[in-house]
NUSE-216573 format. One record per residue (C-alpha): x, y, z; residue in one letter. Coordinates in steps of 0.001 Angstrom, whole numbers. Last residue first. Example, Ala and Ser with C-alpha at 12.3 -4.5 7.8 and 13.67 -1.06 7.14 Angstrom:
<lodrens>
c1_c2_c3_aa
13670_-1060_7140_S .
12300_-4500_7800_A .
</lodrens>
This chain:
<lodrens>
c1_c2_c3_aa
92278_9534_-9326_R .
94921_12311_-9211_I .
96953_12638_-12182_S .
100242_14130_-11873_N .
102614_16379_-13890_T .
100834_19097_-15565_D .
97872_18610_-13283_S .
94907_16023_-14067_Y .
91860_15245_-12588_L .
90636_11875_-13538_E .
87170_10579_-14099_C .
86304_6820_-13647_D .
84041_4937_-16294_M .
80270_5111_-15857_L .
78520_1904_-15998_R .
74905_1155_-17542_L .
73876_-2475_-16912_Y .
73498_-5098_-19230_G .
76760_-6991_-18553_D .
78571_-3449_-18853_Y .
77459_-810_-21195_D .
79793_1965_-21706_Y .
79927_5570_-20799_V .
83110_7390_-22248_S .
86066_8690_-20163_M .
85825_11763_-18256_C .
88781_14180_-18421_V .
88859_17041_-15943_C .
91703_19719_-16403_V .
94277_20845_-14040_C .
96184_23891_-15181_V .
95740_26027_-12269_S .
96600_23207_-10097_M .
100233_23104_-10982_D .
100465_26606_-9886_S .
101431_29371_-12263_V .
104604_31165_-13219_A .
107143_28471_-12754_T .
110349_29250_-10182_V .
113373_27234_-11209_D .
115481_29906_-12295_A .
115122_32283_-9371_T .
113442_35614_-10074_T .
115078_39074_-9340_P .
112752_41973_-9711_N .
115030_44830_-10335_L .
118053_42908_-10529_G .
116721_41730_-13755_T .
115570_38223_-14672_S .
116707_34741_-15869_C .
120489_34872_-14690_I .
122688_31757_-15838_S .
124982_33892_-18604_Q .
123885_36462_-20940_V .
125979_35732_-23933_K .
129488_37208_-25542_G .
130183_38356_-29004_D .
128698_41629_-28716_V .
126346_44109_-30366_A .
122971_42063_-30409_T .
123737_40928_-26664_T .
123497_44369_-25293_M .
120179_44119_-23761_N .
119847_46513_-20779_V .
117732_45335_-18066_G .
120396_46240_-15161_F .
120986_42488_-14508_W .
121063_42461_-18514_S .
123771_44863_-18280_M .
125866_42612_-16104_V .
125155_39428_-18184_T .
126263_41303_-21457_P .
129513_42526_-19951_A .
130512_39412_-18478_V .
130198_37036_-21374_D .
133019_38062_-23074_M .
135094_36466_-20400_Q .
134272_33071_-21902_T .
131875_30170_-21213_T .
131393_27865_-24317_P .
129183_26523_-23110_L .
126280_27765_-21145_Q .
126585_28155_-17418_L .
123697_26442_-15530_S .
120557_28416_-14473_N .
120583_30109_-11350_L .
118524_29342_-8348_V .
118898_32911_-6600_L .
120470_33748_-3310_N .
117956_35217_-1066_G .
115088_37313_-1600_S .
116691_40576_-927_T .
119431_39613_-3279_T .
122935_38150_-3299_L .
123505_36530_-6705_T .
126346_34559_-8194_A .
128532_34018_-10919_L .
132156_32693_-10927_V .
134300_32085_-13887_F .
138119_31470_-13645_P .
140356_31293_-16591_I .
141739_29242_-19270_V .
143330_30850_-22317_E .
146993_31156_-21287_D .
147602_27492_-20624_D .
145459_26630_-23628_D .
147753_27959_-26119_T .
150939_29829_-24555_N .
151448_32715_-26477_T .
150948_35877_-24047_G .
151569_34819_-20691_S .
154974_33955_-18831_S .
156540_32706_-15664_K .
155769_29116_-15900_G .
152564_29058_-18027_L .
149810_31706_-17865_G .
146161_32396_-17548_G .
144437_35445_-18649_H .
141984_38451_-18089_D .
140541_36473_-15094_S .
136831_36160_-13614_T .
134596_36873_-10676_L .
130906_37949_-11443_I .
128710_39373_-8594_I .
124994_40166_-9125_L .
123880_42406_-6082_W .
119899_43069_-5302_N .
119945_46082_-2622_E .
117624_46572_157_R .
120181_48891_1941_Q .
120629_47022_5440_D .
119949_43367_4099_T .
121496_43643_801_V .
124242_46155_1985_R .
125595_43655_4669_N .
125841_40897_1977_T .
127984_43547_-121_I .
130216_44042_2654_T .
130627_40459_3338_Q .
131383_39892_-327_V .
133704_42724_-546_L .
135688_41290_2770_Q .
135754_37804_1292_G .
136972_39028_-1897_V .
139890_40958_-249_V .
140353_37487_1670_S .
140761_35664_-1586_D .
143570_38138_-2542_L .
145611_36740_507_V .
145178_33169_-736_Y .
146043_33831_-4187_A .
149427_35664_-3082_V .
150082_32624_-915_A .
149430_30095_-3718_T .
151706_32135_-6135_Y .
154581_31971_-3544_D .
153793_28122_-2730_V .
154227_27686_-6274_S .
153008_24018_-6852_D .
149566_25480_-7558_S .
151190_26658_-10756_S .
151528_30045_-12915_Y .
154873_31257_-11401_Y .
156179_32741_-7865_C .
159377_30876_-7116_N .
161516_32880_-9285_P .
160474_36318_-7638_Y .
162675_38940_-9185_S .
162011_37701_-12800_A .
158506_39141_-12635_D .
155952_37233_-14533_E .
154085_35487_-11482_A .
154504_38667_-9456_L .
152594_41072_-11644_R .
150179_38216_-12500_A .
149020_37588_-9122_L .
149149_41229_-8108_K .
146806_42605_-10582_N .
143623_43247_-8496_L .
140675_44775_-10195_H .
137163_45635_-8614_L .
134560_46948_-11215_V .
131618_48424_-9273_V .
128293_48896_-11325_L .
125289_50753_-9636_D .
127150_52977_-7629_S .
125576_55185_-4546_D .
127867_54918_-1691_F .
128212_57854_527_T .
126266_57469_3833_T .
126910_53407_3714_T .
130525_53780_3090_D .
130948_51310_306_F .
133971_52925_-1354_A .
135706_53729_1748_K .
135625_50211_3182_A .
136619_48768_-195_I .
139525_51393_-431_D .
140489_50480_3128_A .
140643_46639_2457_Y .
142379_47316_-733_Y .
145056_49197_1019_T .
145456_46300_3127_N .
146014_44057_318_E .
148947_46019_-748_E .
150485_45489_2453_T .
149485_41711_2630_G .
153009_40339_3855_Q .
153957_39068_372_F .
155835_42106_-608_D .
155424_43599_-4234_N .
153445_46823_-3603_N .
151341_48225_-6499_P .
149366_51571_-5866_L .
145650_51269_-6281_T .
143842_53975_-8230_T .
140197_54802_-7155_V .
138077_56083_-9915_R .
134491_57186_-9179_I .
132053_58435_-11917_D .
133667_56370_-14445_T .
132641_56551_-18027_N .
134101_60063_-18851_C .
136660_60064_-16011_T .
136559_60371_-12279_S .
138818_60979_-9218_S .
141542_62067_-11943_Q .
145411_61066_-11166_L .
145858_59077_-14089_C .
143438_60999_-16322_R .
146217_62612_-18431_G .
148143_59524_-18771_S .
145091_58199_-20906_A .
145690_61000_-23660_D .
144518_58223_-26089_T .
140888_59082_-25988_G .
138207_58468_-23651_C .
137808_54718_-24362_E .
141679_54842_-23757_F .
140988_54904_-20180_D .
139560_51607_-19724_A .
142860_50130_-21561_V .
144986_51275_-18488_G .
148563_52200_-19049_L .
151394_52428_-16335_L .
153144_55569_-17517_S .
151673_58130_-15146_C .
154983_59209_-13691_S .
156074_58926_-10020_G .
159591_58023_-10583_G .
159575_54534_-9544_K .
156246_53652_-8296_T .
154861_54188_-11511_A .
151350_55907_-11188_L .
148228_54223_-13001_S .
146172_54485_-16076_T .
143040_52141_-15469_I .
142548_48467_-16453_L .
146022_47412_-17473_H .
147343_49426_-14208_S .
145427_49344_-11002_A .
142007_48956_-9641_G .
138942_50049_-7923_I .
136484_51281_-10409_V .
133088_52906_-9853_Q .
129968_53533_-12111_T .
126726_55150_-12020_S .
123668_54359_-13954_L .
121718_56585_-16492_G .
121852_54014_-19181_S .
124265_55912_-21075_S .
126566_55591_-18021_K .
126060_51826_-18245_A .
126818_51277_-21566_W .
129879_53348_-21177_A .
130842_51058_-18098_L .
130093_48119_-20137_M .
132577_49065_-22536_S .
131551_50415_-26116_P .
132102_48422_-29235_Y .
131496_50480_-32291_T .
132824_53887_-30610_A .
135074_51676_-28467_S .
137087_50809_-31667_T .
138711_53843_-32267_V .
139850_54901_-28498_S .
140380_50878_-28128_Y .
143193_51054_-30837_S .
145088_53273_-28499_S .
145800_50124_-26133_Y .
147706_48350_-28629_G .
149693_51343_-29867_T .
150373_52225_-26061_F .
151492_48630_-25486_T .
149865_45750_-23620_D .
148817_43604_-26715_N .
146209_43163_-29475_A .
143536_45533_-28355_V .
141707_45592_-31774_Q .
138108_45761_-30146_H .
136824_43660_-32833_K .
139732_41087_-33457_D .
140052_40865_-29720_A .
136863_39267_-29190_N .
133542_41325_-28075_V .
131936_41758_-24499_G .
133397_45250_-24305_S .
134756_45378_-20612_L .
135569_41640_-20293_I .
137002_41805_-23893_S .
139094_44919_-23173_A .
140206_43422_-19864_L .
141776_40183_-21874_G .
143179_42381_-24587_P .
144969_44610_-22177_G .
145913_41753_-19734_S .
147811_39161_-21769_T .
146717_36286_-24230_W .
148169_37855_-27243_L .
147134_38999_-30803_Y .
149903_40006_-33394_Q .
150326_36036_-34158_S .
146734_36060_-35642_G .
143231_35388_-34301_L .
144299_32108_-32681_L .
146914_33768_-31058_Q .
144440_35659_-28618_G .
140897_34176_-28731_S .
139400_36001_-25880_Q .
139653_34506_-22523_T .
138192_30773_-21795_R .
136083_29224_-19018_A .
136439_25575_-18638_C .
133550_23398_-19063_S .
135199_21716_-22341_S .
137995_20467_-19914_D .
141051_20177_-22397_S .
143186_22285_-20084_L .
142317_20027_-17111_S .
139972_20151_-14240_S .
138241_23380_-15310_C .
134771_24061_-13390_E .
133032_27061_-14540_A .
131299_28333_-11961_R .
127602_28816_-10358_V .
125817_30370_-7524_G .
125907_30453_-3774_Q .
128488_27795_-3556_A .
130896_29816_-5718_A .
130872_32605_-3195_L .
131764_30361_-462_Y .
134526_28881_-2575_Q .
135631_32393_-3214_I .
135841_33199_502_N .
137662_29745_1227_P .
140207_30044_-1375_L .
142979_27513_-326_K .
140540_24754_327_N .
142347_22125_-1466_N .
139771_21864_-4306_A .
139446_25676_-4597_L .
143237_25899_-5132_L .
143107_22937_-7730_E .
140257_24784_-9533_D .
142179_28136_-9453_F .
145244_26303_-10884_V .
143143_25013_-13677_T .
141643_28524_-14502_G .
144894_30289_-14308_K .
144614_33695_-12370_F .
146543_36255_-14089_G .
144518_39360_-13265_E .
141845_38842_-10704_L .
138841_40587_-11915_V .
135984_41349_-9986_I .
132755_42521_-11387_V .
130222_43816_-8918_A .
126488_44574_-9784_A .
123734_46553_-8432_R .
119804_46417_-8646_P .
117894_48111_-5891_I .
115399_46053_-4264_G .
111916_44730_-4149_E .
110858_47139_-6832_S .
108322_49936_-6475_V .
105592_49487_-9196_Q .
105532_50901_-12796_T .
109011_49274_-13494_G .
107664_46671_-16213_S .
108778_43978_-14065_T .
105875_45048_-11534_A .
103172_45257_-14323_I .
104156_41763_-15700_V .
103984_40183_-12238_S .
100806_41856_-11369_V .
99530_40087_-14705_F .
100979_36795_-13874_V .
99295_36904_-10536_A .
96106_38151_-12112_V .
96367_35235_-14537_A .
96805_32762_-11579_A .
94146_33985_-9611_I .
92061_33666_-12881_T .
93194_30035_-13290_S .
92456_29248_-9647_V .
88851_30690_-10003_I .
88394_28819_-13435_P .
89662_25409_-12189_V .
87496_25477_-8944_F .
84273_26318_-10317_W .
83327_24283_-13502_K .
86176_21990_-13774_C .
86375_21148_-9883_C .
82454_21145_-9881_L .
82490_18487_-12713_E .
85334_16561_-10491_L .
83046_16198_-7610_T .
79790_15213_-9731_E .
82190_12569_-11346_I .
83025_11206_-8023_R .
79503_11114_-7069_K .
78222_9551_-10208_A .
81171_6958_-9649_Y .
80007_6020_-6375_R .
76094_6004_-7487_V .
77434_3501_-10473_A .
78930_1307_-7829_E .
75862_1061_-5580_K .
73710_241_-8731_V .
75949_-2514_-9579_K .
76036_-3857_-5857_E .
72182_-3872_-5869_Q .
72174_-5531_-9512_H .
74479_-8189_-7937_E .
72316_-8857_-5005_R .
69179_-8970_-7094_E .
70634_-11528_-9380_R .
71737_-13643_-6325_Q .
68388_-13497_-4990_A .
66550_-14519_-8189_A .
68925_-17440_-8275_T .
71563_-17887_-10837_K .
71115_-20692_-13563_E .
73816_-23260_-13391_K .
75649_-23640_-16888_K .
74903_-26538_-19090_P .
77905_-28801_-19883_R .
78720_-28534_-23718_T .
81731_-26587_-23090_P .
83187_-29281_-20970_D .
86355_-27664_-19322_F .
85730_-27671_-15672_W .
83232_-30667_-16136_D .
86284_-32852_-16930_E .
87805_-32859_-13309_R .
91204_-34141_-13489_F .
93030_-34747_-10351_I .
96480_-34552_-10515_T .
98671_-37005_-8526_M .
</lodrens>
């Protein structure tokens, strides 16, 4: 049963008058409340008057020092270096499958230190891709020479004009390189030293049968069409140190052991002084397209292809460990990019849309400050992004001259900066906001003040 008291709602009923004692108690409470607010405002005003300017000044000095440091007028925290690893004929989707099945433990470790282009299927938009190949015309192929030329120059095949793996195709670069030079040439013109450890398609090499310099390399054609004349040279116009590896088609790791020795020699602590190192391994593509090895083809189902990839992974592991040691011992800041020149389908490459186009793309940094937090890869990710990213690490901007873009890094290797570092402290941008004073029940009351940072407010 509801009990109704009409006096609760009777507007004509006279209100009870407060006693003098009650009014005095309320007055004292309001005075105390006003004092509390006044003290809080005084504290915040002190913050605004003294603390904020001081912190802002410190932040400004820090930014100024940072600008001076990045201008090269102070001793850097480390020497910038870069390594580009090209695993010829590594199909992007197969690469992802092997990573998922733990068949590439060293590359998996490298990818975990940075970013990579995931490629779950041929239609995956996050897959890294090669130069445009057949999409540019029937004369352009998705093969080694055109892919390597795009990695080196940062432009598509219709610009560097290397359409296929023939002498005529490679010779085109002896002309177009004047307009679209390789990152090796960019490095040399910037006063940097270069080194290449590789085989045919990248640098001209000896044929195992007959011993002639007939296995062409596109990088040599930047120096002219007489590429065979540079086959046995220890250096060329854009390569200070040149190490040619001889192919071996066994599955016992014989060729890879040679790579181990070459890497150990190249990175010898007493003699090493290369800023840019390009390491090129072509065994995957060579065996996948060799009719003598019918069980080696572009698929994770191929035990032979997987076996070769696993052994090449160990070469990558040795290189990463060697670089890691140099970061600590020699105070160097390294950018490492791993990619490929093309993919493939079955036992061929060249004209297979999508299958030939998808490739791996892994980017990581090993620096004296640890592994940098990198920005996500921009889409589309292509092999043409390698050259401008590498040169940006050295503080050289070549993006206006190429089709590729700088990926993931937000600083040079001279003063590496992680992608999630803010220039100033949150507290340095705090501002004091005092709300207006207003009249409350006949007494003057002050509204609360708030101390704001860029993300949070502190009452």
